[in-house]
VOLO-861951 format. One record per residue: x, y, z of N, C-alpha, C in turn; residue in one letter. Coordinates in steps of 0.001 Angstrom, whole numbers, padded with zeros to 6 digits, always signed. Layout:
XYZXYZXYZA ...
//
This chain:
+004419-047647+129602+002969-047578+129466+002509-048708+128552M +001486-049414+128994+000929-050508+128200+000077-049942+127076R +000116-050662+125938-000632-050220+124758-001565-051336+124318K -002833-050973+124153-003858-051915+123728-004417-051486+122384Y -004753-052468+121572-005419-052212+120311-006854-052709+120369G -007760-051940+119805-009171-052301+119728-009579-052208+118263V -010067-053327+117715-010537-053346+116329-012013-053711+116328V -012822-052892+115685-014248-053184+115574-014689-053015+114130D -015958-053358+113875-016459-053324+112507-017718-052468+112398T -017935-051969+111191-019169-051232+110933-020350-052187+110757T -020071-053468+110510-021141-054457+110348-021785-054829+111680F -021046-054657+112780-021596-054986+114101-022840-054165+114377S -023762-054770+115109-025015-054087+115420-025012-053492+116821R -023911-053686+117545-023692-053102+118864-022290-052498+118842V -022118-051326+119417-020817-050668+119413-019916-051272+120493N -019412-052471+120193-018560-053180+121145-017207-052503+121297M -016767-051729+120311-015505-051006+120424-015529-050015+121579G -016624-049274+121704-016765-048338+122833-016756-049088+124162D -017451-050214+124209-017509-051008+125443-016105-051482+125821I -015365-052002+124849-014014-052496+125123-013105-051357+125583A -013171-050221+124912-012331-049079+125299-012624-048633+126726E -013900-048480+127065-014272-048057+128428-013779-049068+129459R -013927-050333+129149-013527-051375+130098-012017-051386+130295T -011278-051297+129216-009813-051292+129327-009357-050090+130150I -009909-048914+129882-009535-047705+130642-009866-047862+132123K -010993-048494+132419-011394-048702+133815-010445-049675+134519K -010033-050718+133807-009190-051751+134402-007717-051353+134461E -007262-050507+133540-005852-050128+133457-005778-048642+133134D -005638-047830+134176-005655-046378+133954-004306-045839+133484N -003298-046696+133360-001990-046281+132855-001744-046949+131511D -002561-046587+130525-002449-047248+129228-002787-046294+128092C -002439-046743+126913-002811-046052+125687-003627-047034+124857E -004700-046552+124255-005554-047400+123426-005595-046821+122018I -005330-047685+121038-005490-047299+119631-006667-048095+119083K -007523-047412+118382-008717-048059+117824-008683-047993+116310R -009143-049067+115708-009127-049205+114251-010474-049814+113874Y -011274-049115+113083-012583-049610+112677-012524-050012+111206T -013022-051218+110925-013013-051769+109567-014444-052116+109157V -014679-052371+107865-016043-052682+107424-016604-053986+108000P -015871-055079+107881-016416-056370+108287-015365-057277+108887G -015794-058489+109252-014903-059379+110006-013672-059821+109232I -013769-059972+107921-012591-060416+107172-011478-059372+107173K -011788-058147+107596-010791-057089+107699-010117-057046+109067D -010611-057840+110021-010061-057806+111378-008588-058225+111453L -008167-059314+110779-006769-059741+110940-005740-058686+110545P -005921-058026+109403-004926-057035+108990-004929-055841+109937V -006087-055443+110426-006141-054324+111371-005446-054699+112680A -005667-055924+113156-004997-056379+114381-003484-056374+114181A -003036-056869+113035-001596-056901+112740-001029-055492+112683K -001738-054567+112062-001261-053180+111999-001137-052584+113397K -002120-052828+114258-002056-052273+115612-000877-052845+116384L -000584-054120+116184+000596-054708+116835+001865-054094+116255I +001907-053944+114931+003067-053305+114300+003263-051876+114809D +002185-051201+115175+002242-049840+115686+002517-049798+117191W +002779-050969+117802+003214-050990+119193+002244-051533+120215G +001081-052009+119809+000140-052563+120796+000711-053830+121420S +000536-053954+122729+000980-055138+123474-000008-056285+123345D -001229-055986+123001-002288-056969+122795-003465-056277+122126G -004299-057077+121471-005409-056519+120694-006678-057302+120992V -007787-056595+121000-009102-057228+121067-009825-056895+119767I -010352-057924+119106-011127-057716+117885-012585-058013+118188T -013463-057207+117629-014886-057276+117954-015674-057368+116654L -016203-058552+116395-016896-058776+115137-018308-059296+115324G -019052-059246+114250-020451-059671+114224-020627-060569+113015W -021207-061743+113229-021386-062721+112157-022876-062871+111874V -023249-062719+110629-024645-062875+110231-025112-064318+110318G -026331-064561+109878-026978-065862+110039-026715-066856+108909R -026190-066405+107779-026086-067294+106624-024845-068189+106691T -024850-069234+105880-023694-070113+105796-022473-069349+105282Q -022686-068449+104337-021582-067631+103839-020956-066812+104964L -021787-066247+105845-021275-065495+106996-020405-066389+107879D -020835-067622+108080-020079-068558+108913-018733-068897+108273K -018704-069052+106958-017433-069285+106263-016521-068063+106383Y -017106-066880+106290-016310-065662+106458-015689-065626+107844S -016471-066025+108857-015919-066051+110212-014787-067075+110326Y -014960-068237+109723-013916-069260+109782-012606-068718+109206L -012679-068059+108066-011455-067506+107471-010878-066406+108357S -011731-065623+108974-011269-064572+109884-010556-065179+111080T -011143-066207+111654-010552-066860+112822-009160-067400+112497S -009021-068027+111350-007714-068544+110929-006733-067379+110767I -007196-066286+110173-006337-065111+110012-005884-064542+111350G -006794-064481+112322-006429-063952+113641-005440-064866+114355L -005615-066163+114185-004652-067114+114762-003277-066906+114129I -003241-066688+112827-001972-066442+112139-001303-065169+112660M -002075-064134+112911-001508-062904+113462-000855-063195+114809V -001522-063977+115644-000948-064314+116950+000356-065094+116792Q +000356-066061+115905+001553-066877+115682+002695-066013+115156I +002408-065143+114212+003451-064324+113596+004004-063246+114524L +003198-062779+115471+003613-061656+116315+003914-062044+117756T +003497-063242+118162+003619-063676+119565+002906-062712+120512S +001811-062149+120049+000971-061246+120848-000442-061806+120895K -001117-061549+122004-002494-062006+122130-003433-061150+121294H -004295-061828+120554-005387-061192+119835-006651-061889+120326V -007407-061198+121151-008622-061761+121726-009763-061551+120738I -010270-062656+120209-011331-062640+119206-012688-062645+119914D -013392-061544+119822-014727-061429+120405-015718-061347+119255V -016546-062355+119146-017480-062414+118030-018872-062731+118539T -019848-062022+118027-021250-062334+118294-021822-062900+117002V -022441-064052+117118-023081-064702+115977-024566-064406+116066H -025099-063820+115020-026475-063348+115054-027483-064464+115356E -027132-065697+115053-028066-066788+115345-027930-067316+116778D -027188-066618+117629-027113-066999+119044-028403-066685+119777E -029172-065763+119269-030411-065368+119934-031391-064847+118893A -032646-064977+119183-033691-064479+118286-034047-063024+118581E -034053-062662+119855-034500-061327+120247-033319-060352+120260H -033479-059159+119666-032387-058178+119643-031841-057823+121030P -032720-057753+122042-032246-057433+123393-031260-058487+123900D -031487-059747+123543-030575-060808+123957-029225-060666+123259D -029246-060281+121989-027986-060065+121269-027201-058902+121871L -027890-057852+122273-027225-056718+122922-026572-057177+124224V -027301-057926+125029-026765-058412+126305-025537-059288+126077R -025617-060194+125105-024492-061076+124793-023278-060246+124374I -023491-059286+123475-022392-058457+122977-021744-057652+124099A -022552-057033+124937-022020-056228+126034-021227-057083+127015E -021782-058223+127392-021120-059111+128344-019817-059657+127770D -019865-060114+126544-018691-060721+125906-017582-059686+125719R -017928-058490+125234-016914-057449+125027-016280-057030+126351A -017088-056889+127382-016574-056479+128692-015648-057533+129284T -016112-058768+129331-015309-059824+129959-014015-060085+129208K -014070-060053+127893-012845-060293+127134-011891-059101+127198H -012399-057891+127312-011521-056727+127496-010772-056859+128828A -011461-057328+129854-010800-057573+131148-009747-058662+130995I -010074-059718+130260-009084-060780+130025-007840-060234+129328N -008033-059356+128342-006893-058780+127639-006020-057974+128592L -006641-057165+129425-005869-056380+130397-005086-057303+131322V -005720-058337+131805-005005-059267+132686-003808-059889+131992R -003979-060295+130732-002871-060902+129996-001736-059908+129750L -002079-058695+129346-001063-057706+129003-000417-057124+130263V -001215-056710+131202-000694-056028+132391-000079-056990+133393R -000755-058130+133606-000375-059016+134705+000290-060311+134256D +000243-060621+132967+000855-061843+132467-000100-063027+132512G +000294-064090+131833-000582-065248+131686-000944-065899+133009E -000084-065808+133993-000389-066460+135271-001577-065806+135972S -001951-064602+135555-003089-063917+136177-004412-064626+135912S -004472-065466+134885-005700-066203+134574-005687-067620+135167L -004557-068054+135689-004423-069429+136160-005456-069783+137233R -005754-068866+138106-006726-069121+139169-008142-069357+138658G -008390-069013+137397-009710-069194+136801-009800-070460+135955Y -008701-071162+135799-008678-072361+134954-009654-073408+135476A -010402-074013+134558-011324-075080+134918-012587-074628+135628G -012877-073348+135616-014044-072815+136337-015298-072742+135478K -015198-073058+134195-016362-072988+133318-016860-071571+133101G -015930-070619+133035-016311-069223+132830-016762-069026+131384L -017776-068213+131209-018335-067947+129879-018345-066457+129628R -018310-066104+128363-018448-064719+127956-019681-064645+127065Q -020629-063836+127490-021869-063686+126745-023030-064414+127400G -022704-065344+128278-023719-066151+128967-023315-066322+130422Y -024222-066887+131206-023882-067218+132590-022792-068283+132594R -021956-068236+133594-020895-069212+133700-021466-070627+133807N -020797-071575+133176-021238-072971+133208-020850-073636+134514A -019803-073167+135151-019345-073745+136411-018441-074938+136192G -017677-075236+137240-016738-076349+137128-017445-077666+137465E -016876-078745+136970-017455-080068+137198-016831-080798+138376L -015636-080434+138752-015004-081147+139869-014809-080265+141057S 
//
C-alpha cells in the first residue's frame, strides 16, 4: 500500500490540506494518508521529514506566504529546507505555496490555492504510484499550477 504525507499550516487562508487529501484519495484508492498540520511555513520541512521517517513514500507541503519581505525570506528558508529533506531522504516533497501577492482579490487567491493543491496532489500520486516516467509525456507542455497552462512553444 502506498503512503502519502500531507503537511499544511494554520497560517494558510484556504484549507489546502483537505483539498490534497481528497484529491489523493480520488486518484489512488489503495493508499494511506498521514496528515501533519503546523503553524507556519518554516515548520514544513521538519514535518515533511517526520512523515517520511514514519513511512510516507512522498509528501506534499501546502503553505501560504504573506506579502511582506520578511514573509518572502521565510519562504526562501523553507524552500531550502524542503530541498534538503528531498536530498537527505531521496523522496519527493512537492512544495505547494500560495503567495498572497499573487492576486489582489480573495476569490482569485482561493482559485489559485484550489487549482495548485489539486494539480500538485495529482503530480505526487503519479510520481509515487506510477514512477517518474509517468510525467514524461507532459514535459515541455508549459503546464501551470494555479493558473491556465502557458502552452508549449515548439
